[in-house]
C-alpha positions in Angstrom: -58.4 -7.3 -56.7 -61.9 -6.1 -55.5 -60.3 -3.3 -53.7 -58.3 -2.2 -56.8 -61.3 -2.5 -59.0 -63.5 -0.4 -56.6 -60.8 2.2 -56.6 -60.5 2.4 -60.4 -64.3 2.6 -60.9 -64.5 5.3 -58.2 -61.7 7.3 -59.8 -63.1 6.9 -63.1 -66.2 8.6 -61.7 -64.0 11.5 -60.4 -64.4 10.3 -56.8 -61.2 9.9 -54.8 -62.1 7.2 -52.3 -60.5 7.7 -48.7 -58.5 5.0 -47.6 -56.8 3.9 -51.0 -53.4 4.8 -52.0 -54.0 6.7 -55.2 -50.3 6.3 -56.6 -50.3 10.0 -57.4 -48.2 10.9 -54.2 -46.5 7.5 -53.7 -43.0 8.6 -54.8 -43.2 11.5 -52.6 -44.5 9.6 -49.6 -41.9 6.9 -50.1 -39.1 9.3 -50.4 -40.2 11.2 -47.1 -40.5 7.8 -45.3 -37.1 6.7 -46.2 -35.5 10.0 -45.1 -37.5 10.2 -42.0 -36.5 6.6 -41.1 -32.9 7.1 -41.8 -32.8 10.2 -39.9 -34.5 8.6 -36.8 -32.9 5.1 -36.6 -29.8 3.2 -37.7 -32.0 1.7 -40.7 -30.6 3.1 -44.0 -31.5 0.4 -46.5 -35.3 -0.4 -46.4 -38.3 -1.3 -48.6 -41.2 1.0 -48.2 -44.7 0.4 -49.3 -47.6 2.9 -49.1 -50.5 0.8 -47.6 -53.0 3.6 -47.2 -53.8 7.4 -47.6 -56.6 9.2 -46.1 -57.0 12.8 -46.0 -53.6 14.3 -45.5 -52.2 11.3 -43.8 -50.4 8.2 -45.1 -49.4 4.9 -43.6 -46.2 3.2 -44.9 -45.0 -0.3 -44.1 -41.2 -0.3 -43.8 -39.2 -3.5 -44.0 -35.3 -3.5 -43.5 -33.5 -5.0 -46.5 -31.3 -6.8 -43.9 -34.1 -8.9 -42.6 -32.2 -9.6 -39.2 -31.6 -5.9 -38.6 -35.0 -5.2 -37.0 -38.8 -5.9 -37.2 -40.9 -4.2 -40.0 -42.5 -1.2 -38.9 -45.2 1.5 -39.9 -44.6 5.0 -40.5 -47.2 7.6 -40.5 -46.8 10.8 -42.4 -48.8 14.1 -42.8 -49.0 16.3 -45.8 -48.6 20.0 -45.1 -48.1 22.7 -47.6 -47.8 20.1 -50.4 -45.0 18.2 -48.5 -45.0 14.8 -46.8 -43.4 14.7 -43.4 -42.9 11.8 -41.0 -44.8 12.0 -37.7 -44.0 8.8 -36.0 -42.8 5.1 -36.7 -42.8 1.9 -34.8 -44.1 -1.6 -34.5 -47.3 -0.9 -32.3 -49.6 2.2 -31.3 -51.9 3.0 -28.8 -55.4 4.7 -29.1 -53.8 7.7 -27.5 -50.8 7.8 -29.9 -53.3 8.0 -32.7 -55.4 10.7 -31.1 -52.4 12.8 -30.2 -51.1 12.8 -33.7 -54.6 13.2 -35.4 -54.3 10.1 -37.5 -57.7 9.0 -38.9 -59.3 5.9 -37.8 -59.0 4.3 -41.3 -55.3 4.6 -41.1 -54.8 2.8 -37.9 -52.8 -0.3 -38.0 -55.3 -3.3 -37.8 
C-alpha cells in the first residue's frame, strides 16, 4: 500500500519513479512475456505479473496455470524501438547473467 501511494504521489507530480510498474506498458509487457515463454518452453498456459519496470527493462513473474507443470519463473524483457522483447527466463540468475544482459540492479530478483 505504501509503495502504491508513493508511486501515485510521484506520478501526480509528473515524476515517473524507477522500479515501479506503471501500468502503461503492462499489457504489452505481458503479451511479449507470454509469447516469449511459449516460444522457448513447453509452457503455453500461464499467468504473468509485471513486478517491476526500470529504464527500458521489465521483470515479470510467470506461473504456469497447471501448478504441477513447472516452478514459477522470472522473465526479463527489454524495450527497443517501442517493442518489448524477452531476454531470458528462469528460476535463478547469477550476477554475471545480469551484467551480461545489462539488467539494472533494481530489477534483479531479491
